KEMAR-268435 format. One record per residue (C-alpha): z, x, y; residue number from 1; residue in one letter. Coordinates in pm, 1 decimal, decimal comma. Each point is the difference from the previous one (the first is absolute). Layout:
! KEMAR-268435
Z  X  Y  NUM  A
...
END
This chain:
! KEMAR-268435
-2546,9  -295,8  -665,4  1  X
-46,9  -260,4  271,0  2  X
-263,5  -259,7  86,2  3  X
-108,9  157,0  326,3  4  X
-343,5  78,4  138,4  5  X
-72,5  372,0  15,1  6  X
-282,1  175,9  179,0  7  X
-321,9  41,2  -198,5  8  X
52,5  -266,0  -266,9  9  X
-222,5  66,1  -304,2  10  X
-148,8  -259,6  -226,9  11  X
115,6  66,1  -355,5  12  X
-163,3  -75,9  -330,3  13  X
171,8  -338,5  -11,9  14  X
-126,3  -100,9  343,0  15  X
-204,3  -294,6  -130,5  16  X
255,8  -119,5  -249,9  17  X
128,9  -356,3  22,4  18  X
364,5  -17,8  -101,3  19  X
131,2  -323,9  -150,9  20  X
-318,1  -172,2  114,3  21  X
125,6  16,7  358,9  22  X
73,3  345,1  146,0  23  X
-303,3  223,7  50,4  24  X
95,5  368,0  16,8  25  X
-187,2  168,4  285,4  26  X
134,9  349,8  62,4  27  X
293,4  222,6  -87,3  28  X
234,3  49,5  293,6  29  X
281,9  192,1  -166,2  30  X
96,5  190,4  -311,6  31  X
340,5  89,2  -141,8  32  X
195,0  68,9  -314,8  33  X
5,3  -371,3  -85,7  34  X
-373,5  -55,2  40,3  35  X
-243,8  -113,3  269,6  36  X
7,9  -241,7  291,9  37  X
-325,7  -184,8  66,4  38  X
-129,9  -183,8  298,7  39  X
-121,5  -326,8  -146,4  40  X
-135,7  -339,2  96,8  41  X
172,5  -320,2  -103,7  42  X
-311,3  -211,9  -58,6  43  X
202,1  -317,5  -42,8  44  X
174,4  16,1  338,0  45  X
-263,7  219,7  166,8  46  X
237,6  271,7  119,8  47  X
51,7  373,2  -43,1  48  X
288,9  108,9  -220,6  49  X
139,5  314,9  -155,4  50  X
12,1  26,6  -378,9  51  X
229,3  250,3  -166,4  52  X
-135,5  111,6  -336,5  53  X
247,9  161,1  -236,5  54  X
-185,3  273,2  -188,6  55  X
144,7  96,2  -337,3  56  X
-122,0  321,5  -158,4  57  X
-96,7  12,3  -365,3  58  X
291,6  231,7  -79,8  59  X
255,0  -255,4  120,8  60  X
218,7  -128,2  -282,7  61  X
36,4  -367,9  -74,2  62  X
355,6  4,6  136,1  63  X
-113,0  166,5  322,9  64  X
-284,6  -248,8  27,3  65  X
246,1  -287,3  -32,3  66  X
236,7  150,6  257,4  67  X
-284,5  55,8  247,8  68  X
-105,3  -359,7  -44,9  69  X
353,9  -127,1  54,8  70  X
46,0  227,5  301,9  71  X
-315,4  -133,8  160,9  72  X
110,0  -357,7  -53,0  73  X
339,4  90,0  144,5  74  X
-167,4  134,1  313,1  75  X
-199,1  -318,6  35,9  76  X
300,5  -223,6  -53,8  77  X
219,5  197,2  238,7  78  X
-258,7  -13,7  276,9  79  X
-79,1  -364,8  -68,7  80  X
367,2  -93,6  43,7  81  X
-11,7  119,5  358,6  82  X
-178,0  -199,2  266,3  83  X
39,2  257,3  274,5  84  X
-249,8  167,3  236,3  85  X
146,5  338,4  -91,3  86  X
-96,0  -34,6  -367,3  87  X
-354,7  0,9  -137,2  88  X
-90,7  -352,3  -114,4  89  X
-90,5  -40,5  -367,0  90  X
-264,0  -267,4  -59,8  91  X
-55,1  14,2  -374,2  92  X
50,5  195,4  -322,3  93  X
-289,1  21,9  -246,3  94  X
31,4  118,9  -360,1  95  X
-335,8  137,9  -110,4  96  X
-108,8  281,8  -232,4  97  X
356,1  4,9  -134,5  98  X
143,1  115,5  331,8  99  X
125,4  -169,1  316,6  100  X
-175,6  -10,0  337,1  101  X
194,1  -93,3  315,0  102  X
-187,9  -184,3  273,6  103  X
153,6  61,5  344,2  104  X
-76,0  -41,8  366,2  105  X
-230,5  270,5  132,0  106  X
139,2  194,4  294,2  107  X
-203,9  220,9  226,3  108  X
275,1  254,0  23,1  109  X
103,8  353,0  -74,8  110  X
313,5  105,9  -177,4  111  X
270,0  148,8  217,6  112  X
-49,1  322,6  -195,5  113  X
-371,2  9,6  88,4  114  X
80,6  -89,5  358,3  115  X
236,5  296,2  36,8  116  X
-228,2  237,7  -190,8  117  X
-306,5  -90,5  204,9  118  X
144,1  -73,4  345,8  119  X
328,2  188,9  0,1  120  X
359,7  -126,7  28,4  121  X
57,2  -335,9  166,0  122  X
177,8  -42,5  334,3  123  X
354,6  -135,8  -48,7  124  X
-91,5  -339,2  144,8  125  X
-289,5  -49,5  -240,2  126  X
201,6  121,8  -298,6  127  X
278,0  -239,8  98,7  128  X
-242,6  -292,7  9,6  129  X
-121,8  88,3  -348,9  130  X
361,2  26,9  -112,4  131  X
93,0  -332,9  158,8  132  X
-267,4  -181,1  -197,6  133  X
83,7  175,5  -326,3  134  X
374,5  -57,1  31,0  135  X
-74,3  -367,3  64,0  136  X
-200,5  -3,6  -322,9  137  X
287,7  170,1  -180,2  138  X
243,1  -263,2  123,6  139  X
-225,5  -264,3  -152,0  140  X
-36,9  195,5  -324,1  141  X
369,3  70,7  -38,4  142  X
80,0  -361,0  80,3  143  X
-227,2  -99,7  -287,7  144  X
171,3  243,5  -236,7  145  X
-279,6  260,3  9,8  146  X
49,7  374,8  45,4  147  X
-313,7  201,3  73,8  148  X
128,7  340,0  -126,3  149  X
-304,7  198,3  115,9  150  X
-20,0  -24,4  378,5  151  X
-197,3  292,0  140,1  152  X
-276,3  54,6  257,9  153  X
-272,8  -49,4  -261,5  154  X
133,5  -350,1  -71,6  155  X
6,3  -114,7  361,9  156  X
-329,4  -127,0  142,1  157  X
-65,9  -7,6  373,0  158  X
-286,8  -223,4  114,0  159  X
-212,5  51,4  308,8  160  X
181,9  -284,8  175,5  161  X
338,1  165,9  -57,9  162  X
109,2  -210,0  -295,1  163  X
205,4  199,8  -250,8  164  X
15,4  -106,9  -363,4  165  X
203,0  114,0  -298,8  166  X
-202,2  23,2  -318,7  167  X
18,0  127,7  -359,6  168  X
290,3  -190,3  -153,3  169  X
-94,0  146,4  -339,3  170  X
344,8  143,9  -71,0  171  X
191,8  -270,7  183,1  172  X
321,4  -122,8  -157,2  173  X
26,7  -377,3  -2,7  174  X
326,8  -180,4  -62,3  175  X
-30,8  -200,9  -320,4  176  X
-280,1  211,9  -148,4  177  X
59,9  216,7  -304,0  178  X
14,2  370,2  76,4  179  X
-328,1  178,4  -57,9  180  X
90,9  360,1  69,7  181  X
128,8  204,1  -289,2  182  X
306,2  217,6  20,7  183  X
-130,3  349,7  70,7  184  X
-286,0  -98,1  231,3  185  X
1,3  106,6  362,5  186  X
-101,7  -298,3  212,5  187  X
-124,8  42,4  354,4  188  X
-117,2  283,5  223,5  189  X
253,3  286,7  15,1  190  X
-32,8  76,3  372,1  191  X
79,5  -362,2  89,5  192  X
269,6  -67,8  -258,9  193  X
352,3  -81,5  121,3  194  X
281,4  242,2  -93,3  195  X
178,8  -255,0  -216,9  196  X
-315,9  -53,8  -204,3  197  X
-37,8  375,3  -48,2  198  X
356,6  -3,9  -133,3  199  X
-104,1  -255,9  -260,1  200  X
142,3  -313,0  158,4  201  X
-192,5  -325,7  -6,0  202  X
-215,6  -90,8  298,5  203  X
146,9  -237,3  259,0  204  X
-126,3  -142,5  329,7  205  X
163,9  300,8  167,3  206  X
-224,3  228,2  -208,4  207  X
-309,9  -168,2  141,9  208  X
143,1  48,4  350,1  209  X
42,9  374,7  -56,1  210  X
-360,2  21,3  -119,9  211  X
-110,8  -186,2  312,0  212  X
193,9  248,1  212,2  213  X
-171,8  290,3  -175,9  214  X
-336,9  -172,2  49,6  215  X
55,6  -46,3  374,9  216  X
128,7  357,3  22,8  217  X
-328,2  117,2  -154,1  218  X
-194,6  -222,1  239,9  219  X
160,4  177,0  297,3  220  X
29,6  353,2  -137,7  221  X
-308,1  22,8  -221,3  222  X
208,0  82,8  -308,1  223  X
283,7  -156,4  -200,7  224  X
356,8  97,0  89,4  225  X
54,2  220,3  -306,6  226  X
-341,1  161,4  -42,4  227  X
5,9  276,7  -259,7  228  X
-263,7  178,5  -211,3  229  X
67,3  -197,2  -320,0  230  X
166,2  -316,5  -125,8  231  X
302,7  183,5  -141,5  232  X
75,9  158,0  335,7  233  X
-52,0  -332,3  177,6  234  X
247,2  -182,1  -224,5  235  X
255,4  279,7  33,6  236  X
-28,6  -12,8  379,4  237  X
39,9  -377,6  9,0  238  X
318,2  27,0  -207,5  239  X
160,5  284,6  194,8  240  X
-137,7  20,3  354,3  241  X
-10,5  -212,0  312,1  242  X
-347,3  -66,8  145,8  243  X
-85,0  234,5  286,9  244  X
16,9  -178,0  337,3  245  X
-344,3  -138,6  91,2  246  X
-169,7  175,4  291,4  247  X
-252,5  -265,1  96,5  248  X
186,0  -326,4  -62,1  249  X
146,0  -35,2  350,2  250  X
169,0  -341,4  34,4  251  X
-65,9  -69,6  -368,1  252  X
233,4  281,8  -110,8  253  X
320,7  -212,0  -13,6  254  X
-169,4  -251,5  -227,3  255  X
-133,3  273,9  -227,5  256  X
344,4  146,3  -21,7  257  X
150,2  -334,3  -95,2  258  X
-263,4  -68,2  -265,4  259  X
33,4  350,5  -145,0  260  X
378,1  -19,2  -32,2  261  X
78,3  154,5  -337,6  262  X
270,4  -249,9  -88,8  263  X
-166,8  -334,6  -81,7  264  X
316,9  -187,9  98,0  265  X
-18,6  148,9  350,7  266  X
-379,1  -17,8  31,9  267  X
-159,3  -216,3  267,2  268  X
-101,5  -336,7  -140,1  269  X
-328,4  -181,6  49,1  270  X
175,1  -253,6  222,4  271  X
128,6  280,0  222,9  272  X
-323,8  200,1  0,0  273  X
-247,6  -274,4  90,2  274  X
122,8  -73,2  356,3  275  X
43,3  371,9  72,4  276  X
-355,2  73,0  -115,8  277  X
-121,8  -283,9  221,0  278  X
178,7  157,3  297,7  279  X
-163,8  337,8  -57,1  280  X
-340,4  -160,7  -57,1  281  X
36,7  -175,3  335,7  282  X
73,1  330,3  171,8  283  X
372,8  -57,0  40,3  284  X
280,7  242,3  -77,7  285  X
202,6  -97,0  -304,1  286  X
343,4  -129,7  93,3  287  X
278,4  176,5  -188,3  288  X
80,9  -248,7  -280,9  289  X
349,9  143,5  -42,4  290  X
112,2  -136,6  335,3  291  X
-124,8  -351,7  -68,7  292  X
52,0  -47,9  -373,4  293  X
283,6  -220,9  -128,9  294  X
297,1  184,4  -140,8  295  X
-49,3  92,5  -362,9  296  X
-381,5  -0,1  22,3  297  X
-181,2  306,6  -127,8  298  X
-251,3  108,1  262,2  299  X
-182,4  317,4  87,4  300  X
-79,9  163,6  327,7  301  X
-16,5  337,7  165,1  302  X
286,6  64,8  239,0  303  X
-65,4  271,6  262,5  304  X
152,8  333,2  -94,2  305  X
317,1  93,5  181,9  306  X
92,9  366,8  29,8  307  X
22,6  309,4  -211,1  308  X
351,3  -85,4  -117,3  309  X
-154,8  -248,0  -243,5  310  X
-170,4  269,3  -206,4  311  X
101,5  185,9  -309,3  312  X
-81,8  361,7  57,1  313  X
145,8  343,0  -55,4  314  X
281,9  14,4  249,2  315  X
-72,2  -352,0  125,0  316  X
195,5  -322,2  -16,0  317  X
-40,7  -308,6  -212,9  318  X
32,7  -349,8  140,4  319  X
283,9  -209,9  -136,1  320  X
77,2  -370,6  53,8  321  X
298,2  72,6  219,1  322  X
-222,4  191,7  245,6  323  X
-133,5  -328,0  135,0  324  X
343,8  -143,9  63,2  325  X
142,4  331,2  121,6  326  X
-275,2  186,8  189,9  327  X
192,5  322,3  2,3  328  X
46,3  11,5  -371,8  329  X
-224,8  203,8  -223,6  330  X
-37,2  79,4  -364,7  331  X
65,5  343,4  -143,8  332  X
-263,9  266,7  8,6  333  X
-217,9  35,5  -304,3  334  X
-51,8  322,2  -185,1  335  X
-337,0  -113,4  -139,6  336  X
-292,8  -194,9  136,5  337  X
-49,3  -348,5  -141,1  338  X
-305,1  3,2  -228,4  339  X
-121,5  -350,1  -98,7  340  X
-139,3  120,4  -332,9  341  X
143,4  1,7  -347,9  342  X
124,8  350,4  -69,6  343  X
55,0  226,4  -297,4  344  X
26,5  -167,0  -336,6  345  X
-57,3  -341,7  154,5  346  X
-351,8  109,9  97,3  347  X
-74,5  72,6  -362,3  348  X
131,4  -341,1  -100,0  349  X
-209,1  -169,9  269,1  350  X
-311,4  189,1  -106,3  351  X
57,1  -102,3  -359,3  352  X
42,5  -360,2  106,9  353  X
-331,6  13,5  184,0  354  X
-171,3  150,1  -301,6  355  X
130,6  -283,2  -214,0  356  X
-98,2  -256,8  262,7  357  X
-362,4  110,3  -9,1  358  X
-27,7  -28,7  -375,6  359  X
272,6  -247,7  -91,0  360  X
17,1  -250,5  282,4  361  X
293,4  -237,2  -72,8  362  X
-141,8  -318,3  153,3  363  X
251,4  -258,1  -109,7  364  X
273,6  9,6  -258,6  365  X
351,3  108,9  81,0  366  X
-93,3  157,4  335,3  367  X
60,3  -337,0  163,2  368  X
365,2  -5,7  -99,8  369  X
208,6  232,3  215,4  370  X
251,3  209,9  -190,5  371  X
370,9  -61,8  25,6  372  X
178,4  129,1  305,3  373  X
61,3  370,8  -63,5  374  X
345,8  150,6  -15,2  375  X
-88,6  348,4  -118,1  376  X
-45,7  327,8  180,2  377  X
-245,0  54,5  280,8  378  X
-240,0  170,5  -235,7  379  X
-14,1  -289,1  -245,4  380  X
-251,4  -286,5  -14,7  381  X
44,4  -230,5  295,5  382  X
-66,4  -369,0  55,7  383  X
-259,4  -142,0  232,4  384  X
126,2  -199,3  296,2  385  X
-8,5  -376,1  -31,2  386  X
-333,7  -161,6  75,1  387  X
168,4  -222,7  255,7  388  X
305,2  177,1  145,8  389  X
-4,3  -163,9  342,3  390  X
298,4  -221,1  74,0  391  X
32,8  -159,9  340,8  392  X
362,0  -2,2  109,9  393  X
5,1  -202,2  324,2  394  X
368,8  34,1  69,0  395  X
348,1  36,7  -140,3  396  X
37,5  -183,5  -326,1  397  X
156,0  65,1  -336,5  398  X
-223,4  -94,8  -293,0  399  X
172,7  -132,8  -306,5  400  X
-102,2  311,0  -189,9  401  X
176,1  227,9  246,3  402  X
344,0  111,2  -121,0  403  X
291,4  -96,0  219,5  404  X
256,3  241,4  135,6  405  X
232,5  -86,2  -285,4  406  X
-58,9  -75,3  -362,9  407  X
87,6  -320,2  -185,4  408  X
364,1  103,0  -35,5  409  X
40,3  51,3  373,7  410  X
37,9  378,5  -27,9  411  X
-211,1  243,6  198,9  412  X
-307,7  138,1  -175,4  413  X
25,6  339,3  -164,2  414  X
-145,1  275,4  220,5  415  X
45,5  271,8  -263,1  416  X
-304,7  230,7  9,7  417  X
-233,6  -72,5  -293,1  418  X
-98,6  272,3  -241,1  419  X
-300,7  192,9  134,3  420  X
-326,6  -51,4  -191,8  421  X
-140,5  296,8  -194,1  422  X
-135,1  259,9  240,5  423  X
224,8  -119,7  283,6  424  X
338,1  114,4  128,2  425  X
268,5  -190,2  189,7  426  X
58,3  116,9  356,9  427  X
230,4  -125,9  271,0  428  X
9,9  -35,4  374,8  429  X
241,8  -147,0  251,1  430  X
91,0  -336,8  -149,5  431  X
-257,7  -19,9  -280,4  432  X
-140,8  143,1  -322,1  433  X
-349,1  -11,6  -151,0  434  X
-219,4  181,2  -251,2  435  X
-289,9  226,1  99,6  436  X
-244,8  199,6  -214,4  437  X
123,0  336,9  -120,3  438  X
-148,3  276,9  214,6  439  X
-23,3  -195,2  324,9  440  X
164,2  195,0  282,5  441  X
260,0  -136,1  240,5  442  X
-8,7  25,6  379,8  443  X
234,9  -147,2  262,5  444  X
-112,7  -116,6  342,2  445  X
224,5  -203,0  228,3  446  X
104,4  -322,7  -170,6  447  X
-268,0  40,5  -267,9  448  X
-9,4  185,2  -329,0  449  X
-331,2  91,2  -166,7  450  X
-103,2  99,8  -349,9  451  X
-351,3  148,0  -5,2  452  X
-247,0  57,3  -281,1  453  X
-118,5  353,4  85,7  454  X
-323,8  -47,8  -194,7  455  X
-146,5  -314,7  156,9  456  X
180,5  -99,4  320,7  457  X
165,3  -305,7  -155,0  458  X
353,3  -48,9  127,4  459  X
313,3  -213,9  4,9  460  X
186,4  -66,9  323,9  461  X
337,2  -173,4  34,9  462  X
105,8  -100,7  349,6  463  X
328,5  -141,0  135,4  464  X
-120,6  -126,6  342,4  465  X
166,9  -334,7  88,8  466  X
-218,3  -311,5  26,0  467  X
44,2  -382,2  7,3  468  X
156,4  -174,2  -296,9  469  X
-293,1  -165,1  -179,3  470  X
-228,6  257,6  -167,7  471  X
-312,8  -218,0  20,9  472  X
56,2  -65,4  370,6  473  X
54,1  373,0  50,8  474  X
-332,9  92,6  -159,1  475  X
-186,3  -270,3  192,2  476  X
138,6  134,2  329,0  477  X
-67,0  358,8  -105,3  478  X
-360,3  -88,6  -81,7  479  X
-53,4  -147,4  347,4  480  X
113,1  329,4  152,5  481  X
-228,4  196,0  -232,0  482  X
-301,4  -206,7  104,2  483  X
90,2  24,7  368,5  484  X
36,6  379,1  -15,6  485  X
-289,5  64,9  -240,9  486  X
236,4  218,9  -197,7  487  X
-48,9  76,9  -278,6  488  X
-378,4  12,3  24,8  489  X
-185,5  -213,0  -251,4  490  X
301,6  -220,4  -71,4  491  X
-70,6  -308,7  -208,2  492  X
250,7  -221,1  -175,6  493  X
-58,3  -70,4  -368,0  494  X
305,8  -211,9  -73,7  495  X
343,0  -104,5  124,2  496  X
235,2  -103,6  -279,7  497  X
358,5  -122,8  11,2  498  X
221,1  156,0  -267,4  499  X
360,0  113,3  -58,8  500  X
180,7  324,3  -84,1  501  X
327,6  -31,1  -192,5  502  X
40,8  -347,0  147,4  503  X
-70,2  109,3  357,9  504  X
-292,5  -153,0  194,3  505  X
-307,9  220,9  13,0  506  X
-373,1  -13,8  73,4  507  X
-293,5  221,3  -100,6  508  X
-277,7  72,4  248,8  509  X
-303,9  149,5  -171,9  510  X
-274,3  147,4  218,0  511  X
-263,0  270,8  40,9  512  X
-37,9  245,9  287,8  513  X
-169,6  326,0  98,5  514  X
178,3  335,3  0,8  515  X
-262,6  268,8  -47,6  516  X
-115,9  -214,9  -291,7  517  X
40,9  -360,0  -105,9  518  X
359,3  -72,1  -105,5  519  X
159,5  -302,0  -161,1  520  X
368,5  -77,8  -11,7  521  X
276,2  -251,6  -54,7  522  X
290,3  -16,0  245,2  523  X
305,2  -182,8  -133,2  524  X
242,9  -124,8  263,0  525  X
350,8  -72,0  -128,7  526  X
292,1  -157,1  186,6  527  X
313,9  84,9  -196,5  528  X
334,0  -105,2  144,1  529  X
-108,2  60,3  357,8  530  X
-175,2  327,5  -82,1  531  X
-377,2  18,2  37,5  532  X
-215,1  221,3  -221,5  533  X
-375,1  60,6  -9,1  534  X
-130,2  159,7  -320,3  535  X
-362,8  107,8  43,2  536  X
-223,0  139,1  -276,7  537  X
-346,5  120,1  113,0  538  X
-277,2  145,0  -217,2  539  X
-370,5  83,5  43,5  540  X
-181,8  -333,6  -13,8  541  X
-261,6  137,4  -238,0  542  X
278,2  71,4  -251,5  543  X
187,9  -328,0  35,0  544  X
-50,3  -107,5  -361,7  545  X
119,4  339,1  -119,5  546  X
314,2  -14,8  215,2  547  X
80,1  -369,8  -36,9  548  X
266,3  66,5  -262,8  549  X
158,7  264,7  221,4  550  X
15,9  -244,5  290,7  551  X
160,9  -265,8  -218,8  552  X
252,7  241,6  -148,3  553  X
114,9  129,8  338,3  554  X
42,2  -347,7  145,6  555  X
161,9  -146,5  -311,6  556  X
264,2  274,6  -19,3  557  X
111,0  -16,3  364,3  558  X
360,6  -117,4  34,9  559  X
223,7  -21,0  308,5  560  X
344,4  147,7  -62,8  561  X
340,0  -90,6  138,0  562  X
-98,3  -356,3  93,0  563  X
71,4  -341,0  -150,9  564  X
END
């Protein structure tokens, strides 16, 4: 419910009422679940204002009445904290008739939802200008410790002069305020809710950015990215499916893709999105952020598709990291097409999780504390990735936490293969051992060995192609070649981390790419006694949380053999 002027305003029964001896209610301009918005006259300052009346039904319990009152005050306080043109200005809060009334600036505007419903989808340039103003407002809100948590087209107002305003902070989360939402209550609008919130994780600034992406997607396409016939189906789709590529977004598509990144750690930030939205609004083509971003920065952009060798398909080939460095190399053929949906029993689990989410929304509590790093089988519960996994590694260096090539006694570290975790088996290749999930099939191709999950298209690849000594420097050079060749398509770095394997220098490059579906992987480069290894684990991006333990187990069990 927003304080905007609609066509055919009607004078209500309270039209002559004087509120708090100052605000004369003139006509109702909007109705919603929380009450009524009135056009009113501030007789003290002689100006028009909007007054939001919170209507409480007789059947409302005393506890619900108290919560509604507190929620209204929270909305007023959250908006009042922000002095920004992209946020509706709150002038006053009046407590009368045992309920609060919020006095706000009156905008002659329509909601973005009404705009799309009445006039059709917006051109990309106009949608980008709306997005630019809203993301600027979000930067101000997040900087003040405020999360909106309900960004959607109905809560974005667009005035006749082009001004865009974010309104309805009724369920905003404010740092320092006591939590208002009970465990078990679904908060927000399902179609515009970020995947991590559907999973029960607490809202973050990245969650607001996903909702903004879904809002701009709807502005261009006329519907949200995961439109389904009911809320259950919507939530299931958000958890398990990638948004379909927009057809009408044109130059705005790369920004939408970055904002709708399923992994909040890899999602485009407000600071990255604002200048790109400004470029599109000005009629310019968005510059690929990958080519210009500092190393270690998570960015999002669409990279032009290369050729058919980068697709998973029956009888086709899958892209692998070594393809970029060795153009003639290719991955093994797949026996099954990659399907970016949860399959079999996992579908039932996901559906059950959605059913619980609708009735028992876990907003708060232990969901904010990520579980311990998993060491069990691939089918066991898996940890979420760190909220801030990006580490910028500018050049060769050895952090104090990195093990040296010898232990404290001066002897070489033990490279004995560790025991495989439950559900894994130890396998070997030329000069190494590692553990892979039971049931994954082995294929040899050139200098690479692959273990493939026949059900999903996830795979492990170990490569013995020589490369320069420092693993971080190797990945930085490799990345430059990837960007120059646009292969793989859709490449975007998530993190570059220096590490060690049995005392040997190593580095992990984590990234996403396209291969008939969105994929996410970690490539570990190891330099062991003059031998170079690349251990790559790639899984469907939509199932990253499910496979995170598998990725960790494969990488943690890799050991070079026959070296000191």
